[in-house]
C-alpha positions as CSV (number, residue, x, y, z in Angstrom):
1,M,157.2,41.4,42.4
2,S,155.4,42.0,39.2
3,P,152.1,43.9,39.2
4,L,150.2,40.7,38.2
5,A,151.8,38.7,41.0
6,H,150.6,41.4,43.5
7,L,147.1,41.2,42.1
8,K,147.1,37.4,42.4
9,E,148.3,37.7,46.0
10,L,145.6,40.3,46.8
11,R,142.9,38.0,45.2
12,M,144.1,35.1,47.4
13,A,143.9,37.3,50.5
14,T,140.4,38.5,49.5
15,D,139.2,34.9,48.9
16,A,140.6,33.8,52.3
17,D,139.0,36.8,54.0
18,E,135.6,35.9,52.5
19,T,135.9,32.3,53.6
20,L,136.8,33.3,57.1
21,R,134.1,36.0,57.2
22,R,131.5,33.3,56.3
23,E,132.9,31.0,59.1
24,I,132.6,33.9,61.6
25,A,129.1,34.7,60.5
26,G,128.1,31.0,60.9
27,L,129.5,30.9,64.4
28,L,127.7,34.1,65.5
29,A,124.5,33.1,63.8
30,G,124.8,29.6,65.3
31,G,124.5,31.0,68.8
32,L,128.2,31.5,69.9
33,E,127.8,33.3,73.2
34,T,130.3,36.2,73.4
35,E,131.2,38.7,76.1
36,V,129.4,41.6,74.7
37,F,129.4,43.6,77.9
38,P,131.0,45.3,79.6
39,R,132.2,47.5,76.7
40,A,135.8,48.7,76.8
41,E,135.2,52.3,77.8
42,D,138.7,53.3,79.1
43,S,142.3,52.3,78.6
44,A,142.4,49.9,81.6
45,Q,139.4,47.9,80.1
46,V,140.9,47.9,76.6
47,N,144.3,46.7,78.0
48,A,142.5,43.9,80.1
49,I,140.7,42.6,77.0
50,V,143.8,42.9,74.8
51,S,145.8,41.0,77.4
52,R,143.2,38.2,77.5
53,L,143.2,38.0,73.7
54,Q,147.0,37.7,73.8
55,S,147.0,34.9,76.5
56,E,143.7,33.1,75.8
57,G,142.7,34.0,72.2
58,K,144.4,31.0,70.6
59,D,141.6,30.1,68.2
60,L,138.9,31.8,66.3
61,A,136.0,31.1,68.7
62,S,137.9,32.3,71.7
63,K,138.9,35.5,70.0
64,L,135.2,36.1,69.1
65,V,134.1,35.3,72.7
66,I,136.7,37.5,74.4
67,A,136.3,40.4,72.0
68,G,132.5,40.3,72.4
69,F,131.7,40.0,68.7
70,T,128.1,40.3,67.5
71,D,126.6,40.0,64.0
72,H,124.7,43.2,64.6
73,T,125.4,46.7,65.8
74,I,125.5,47.2,69.6
75,T,124.4,50.5,71.1
76,A,126.2,51.5,74.3
77,D,125.8,54.8,76.1
78,E,123.4,55.9,73.4
79,L,126.1,55.5,70.7
80,E,125.9,52.9,68.0
81,Q,129.1,50.9,67.7
82,P,129.3,49.1,64.3
83,C,132.6,47.9,63.0
84,E,132.3,50.3,60.1
85,T,132.8,53.3,62.4
86,C,135.6,51.8,64.4
87,M,139.2,53.2,64.0
88,Y,140.5,49.7,63.3
89,Y,138.1,49.0,60.4
90,L,139.6,48.9,56.9
91,I,136.7,49.9,54.7
92,K,137.7,48.5,51.3
93,R,138.8,45.2,52.8
94,R,136.0,44.9,55.4
95,F,138.6,44.0,57.9
96,C,139.4,44.6,61.6
97,D,143.0,45.7,61.8
98,L,143.4,45.5,65.6
99,P,146.6,43.5,65.9
100,E,145.1,41.0,68.4
101,L,142.2,40.3,66.2
102,M,143.1,40.8,62.5
103,L,139.8,39.4,61.2
104,P,137.5,40.0,58.3
105,V,134.2,41.5,59.5
106,E,131.0,42.9,58.2
107,P,130.3,46.6,58.6
108,E,127.2,46.1,60.9
109,W,129.0,43.7,63.2
110,S,130.3,45.0,66.5
111,C,132.8,44.1,69.3
112,R,133.5,45.5,72.7
113,L,136.9,47.0,71.6
114,W,135.2,49.5,69.3
115,R,136.9,52.8,69.1
116,I,136.2,56.1,67.3
């Protein structure tokens, strides 16, 4: 693949991410009720949520609901949990790299699968 082809592919991914990010923002701002609590505080809770995402998260809205997405930072146990501080967050792409989600996000958003 030529360097220019790679840049074109990257540009297309970036444009698609931005389109999907706007769609997610619209759903969240429009009142989509998500399962913000309980937060996944241990492996058993993480595994339960991931299992639900695998079996029930067939579309965008269901993924957002199950993962407990919000368009603002959630504080749990006196700890702020924005996407930008999560181990799955790709900074330059503004993207959640958790395999069951793989969604473009904003840094101040949050979900209940947040991890340091």
